C-alpha positions as CSV (number, residue, x, y, z in Angstrom):
1,X,0.1,0.1,0.0
2,X,1.8,3.2,-1.0
3,X,1.9,5.8,1.4
4,X,2.2,9.5,0.8
5,X,5.0,11.3,2.9
6,X,6.7,14.6,3.0
7,X,10.3,15.0,4.1
8,X,11.6,18.4,5.7
9,X,14.5,20.1,3.4
10,X,15.6,23.3,4.6
11,X,12.4,25.6,4.2
12,X,10.7,23.1,2.1
13,X,8.8,20.0,2.4
14,X,9.7,17.5,-0.3
15,X,6.9,15.3,-1.4
16,X,7.7,11.3,-1.4
17,X,6.1,8.0,-1.5
18,X,6.7,4.8,0.5
19,X,6.4,1.5,-0.9
20,X,7.0,-1.0,1.9
21,X,7.7,-4.6,1.2
22,X,6.3,-7.2,3.4
23,X,9.4,-8.9,4.3
24,X,11.9,-6.4,3.5
25,X,15.9,-7.1,3.4
26,X,16.8,-3.6,2.2
27,X,15.6,-0.1,1.5
28,X,16.1,1.6,-1.8
29,X,15.8,5.3,-2.0
30,X,15.0,6.2,-5.6
31,X,15.0,9.8,-7.4
32,X,13.4,10.5,-10.6
33,X,15.0,11.6,-13.9
34,X,14.9,15.3,-15.1
35,X,11.6,15.4,-17.0
36,X,9.2,13.5,-14.8
37,X,8.6,13.0,-11.2
38,X,8.1,10.2,-8.6
39,X,4.6,9.6,-9.8
40,X,5.6,8.7,-13.3
41,X,4.3,5.2,-14.3
42,X,7.8,4.1,-14.9
43,X,8.9,5.0,-11.2
44,X,5.8,3.3,-9.9
45,X,6.3,0.3,-12.0
46,X,9.8,-0.3,-10.7
47,X,9.2,0.6,-7.2
48,X,6.2,-1.6,-6.8
49,X,8.1,-4.5,-8.5
50,X,11.0,-3.9,-6.0
51,X,8.5,-4.1,-3.1
52,X,7.2,-7.2,-4.2
53,X,10.7,-8.6,-4.2
54,X,11.5,-7.8,-0.7
55,X,12.9,-4.4,-1.2
56,X,11.0,-1.5,0.3
57,X,11.3,1.9,-1.7
58,X,11.2,5.3,-1.0
59,X,10.5,7.8,-4.1
60,X,10.9,11.4,-3.6
61,X,10.8,14.6,-5.6
62,X,13.5,17.1,-6.1
63,X,12.5,20.6,-5.2
64,X,12.3,21.9,-8.7
65,X,9.8,19.2,-9.4
66,X,7.4,19.9,-6.7
67,X,7.6,23.5,-7.6
68,X,6.5,22.6,-11.3
69,X,9.8,24.2,-12.7
70,X,11.1,22.9,-16.0
71,X,14.9,22.9,-15.4
72,X,16.5,20.4,-12.7
73,X,17.9,22.0,-9.5
74,X,21.6,22.6,-9.6
75,X,24.1,19.7,-8.6
76,X,24.8,21.4,-5.1
77,X,21.0,21.6,-4.3
78,X,20.4,18.1,-5.6
79,X,23.2,16.8,-3.5
80,X,21.9,18.2,-0.5
81,X,18.5,16.9,-1.1
82,X,19.9,13.4,-1.6
83,X,22.0,13.6,1.5
84,X,18.9,14.8,3.6
85,X,16.5,12.4,2.2
86,X,18.9,9.3,2.5
87,X,19.5,10.5,6.4
88,X,15.6,10.8,7.1
89,X,15.0,7.5,5.5
90,X,17.5,6.0,7.9
91,X,16.2,7.6,10.7
92,X,12.4,7.2,10.1
93,X,12.0,4.4,7.9
94,X,14.8,1.9,7.3
95,X,14.6,0.0,10.9
96,X,18.2,-1.0,10.5
97,X,18.1,-2.0,7.0
98,X,20.6,-1.8,4.4
99,X,20.0,1.6,2.3
100,X,20.6,1.5,-1.5
101,X,20.5,4.9,-3.5
102,X,19.1,4.6,-7.0
103,X,17.8,7.0,-9.6
104,X,16.6,7.5,-13.1
105,X,19.1,9.2,-15.3
106,X,19.5,12.6,-13.6
107,X,18.3,11.3,-10.3
108,X,21.1,8.5,-10.2
109,X,23.9,10.7,-11.4
110,X,23.0,13.1,-8.4
111,X,23.2,9.8,-6.2
112,X,26.6,9.1,-7.2
113,X,27.8,12.7,-7.0
114,X,26.4,12.6,-3.3
115,X,28.3,9.3,-2.7
116,X,31.4,10.8,-4.1
117,X,31.2,13.6,-1.5
118,X,30.6,11.1,1.5
119,X,26.7,10.4,1.5
120,X,26.8,6.4,2.8
121,X,25.0,3.7,0.6
122,X,25.1,0.1,0.5
123,X,25.1,0.4,-3.1
124,X,24.2,2.4,-6.3
125,X,21.6,1.5,-8.8
126,X,21.3,3.4,-12.0
127,X,18.4,3.2,-14.0
128,X,19.9,4.7,-17.4
129,X,23.1,6.3,-16.3
130,X,23.4,9.6,-18.9
131,X,27.0,9.0,-19.5
132,X,26.8,11.6,-22.2
133,X,24.4,13.9,-24.3
134,X,23.1,12.5,-27.3
135,X,25.9,12.8,-30.0
136,X,28.4,14.4,-27.8
137,X,30.5,11.1,-26.6
138,X,33.4,13.0,-26.1
139,X,32.2,14.6,-23.3
140,X,31.9,11.9,-20.6
141,X,30.2,12.5,-17.0
142,X,32.5,9.7,-15.6
143,X,35.5,11.0,-13.8
144,X,33.6,10.9,-10.1
145,X,32.7,7.5,-10.6
146,X,36.1,6.0,-10.9
147,X,37.3,6.6,-7.3
148,X,33.9,5.0,-5.8
149,X,34.5,1.8,-3.7
150,X,31.1,0.8,-3.4
151,X,28.8,-1.8,-5.5
152,X,27.3,-0.2,-8.5
153,X,24.6,-1.5,-10.7
154,X,24.1,0.1,-14.4
155,X,21.2,-1.0,-15.8
156,X,21.0,0.4,-19.4
157,X,19.0,0.1,-22.7
158,X,21.1,-0.9,-25.9
159,X,19.3,1.9,-27.8
160,X,19.9,4.7,-25.3
161,X,21.4,7.8,-26.9
162,X,22.7,8.9,-23.5
163,X,24.9,5.9,-23.1
164,X,26.2,4.3,-26.2
165,X,27.2,0.9,-25.4
166,X,30.9,0.8,-26.7
167,X,31.5,4.1,-24.4
168,X,29.3,2.6,-21.4
169,X,31.6,-0.7,-21.6
170,X,34.8,1.1,-21.6
171,X,33.7,3.1,-18.6
172,X,32.4,0.3,-16.6
173,X,35.6,-1.9,-17.1
174,X,37.3,0.8,-15.3
175,X,35.3,0.8,-12.2
176,X,35.8,-1.2,-9.0
177,X,35.2,-4.8,-9.0
178,X,31.8,-5.0,-7.3
179,X,30.4,-2.8,-10.3
180,X,27.9,-4.6,-12.9
181,X,26.5,-3.6,-16.0
182,X,23.3,-5.1,-17.4
183,X,21.9,-4.4,-20.7
184,X,18.5,-4.3,-21.7
185,X,17.8,-5.3,-25.3
186,X,16.1,-2.8,-27.6
187,X,15.6,-0.3,-24.6
188,X,15.9,3.5,-25.0
189,X,16.7,5.8,-22.3
190,X,13.4,5.3,-20.8
191,X,13.8,1.5,-21.5
192,X,10.9,1.7,-23.9
193,X,11.2,-1.0,-26.8
194,X,9.8,-0.2,-30.2
195,X,6.7,-2.2,-30.8
196,X,6.9,-4.0,-27.5
197,X,3.3,-2.8,-26.4
198,X,4.5,-2.7,-22.8
199,X,3.1,0.2,-20.5
200,X,5.8,2.8,-19.0
201,X,5.0,0.9,-15.7
202,X,6.0,-2.4,-17.2
203,X,9.1,-0.8,-18.5
204,X,9.9,0.0,-15.2
205,X,9.0,-3.5,-13.7
206,X,11.2,-5.2,-16.3
207,X,14.5,-3.7,-14.5
208,X,13.3,-5.1,-11.0
209,X,14.7,-8.6,-11.2
210,X,18.2,-7.2,-12.0
211,X,18.0,-4.6,-9.3
212,X,16.7,-7.5,-6.8
213,X,19.5,-9.8,-7.7
214,X,22.2,-7.1,-7.0
215,X,20.6,-6.2,-3.8
216,X,20.5,-9.6,-2.6
217,X,24.3,-10.2,-3.5
218,X,25.3,-6.9,-1.2
219,X,23.1,-7.5,1.8
220,X,24.0,-11.3,2.5
C-alpha cells in the first residue's frame, strides 16, 4: 500500500511515496529523472515490483519538480537533497536495514555525486546512467565514478542515446570490481522497446529482477 509522505529540506517539504515490502531485506531510495517526477508510471512500476521482491522503496521529488519548474535543480542543491532524504529514511523508515541509492538518469547521477561527497550507501543502482548527451560522446560524465568503492549496478538500454554501448562498456571496465553492467535489449533511455506493447509501468518493472539480484548479493 503506497503511502504519501513529506520530508523536510531547509524551508521546504519534499513530497515522497513509500512502497513497503512485506518482508523487506533492504530499502531503496529512488530519485526521478529530469523530466518526470516520482509519480511517473515508470517510477511506480519499478518501485512496486521491487516492493514485491522484498525491497521497500522510498520515491521522492527534487524541489524543482514539486515547484512545477522545467529545469532541474543545480547539482549542489540536488546533492544536498539526496543527503537529507537518505538520512531521513535511515532515521524514520529503514529500521536498521541496508539502504541503497537508486535513480533514473539525472536522479542516479546526482546520487553518485552525493556518494562521491561522502553520502553513505550500501550500493548505487542506475536506471539509465546519462553518461553523455546524445551525439556528444566526447564529453563523458564519468570522472567521479572511478574512485567510488561501493557496489554499483548500471541498468542500460542498448538503444540509449545517452549511453552508447561502446562508451558505457569502456567506463564500466574501469570501475571497482563490485560494479555490474546489465543491458536491456532494444531499450531506449526510458527502457521503451519499439513495438513491445508494454506500458511505462511495465518498462519500469522490467528492471526489478536485475536490481533485486544485485541487492541480494550485497546484503548477505
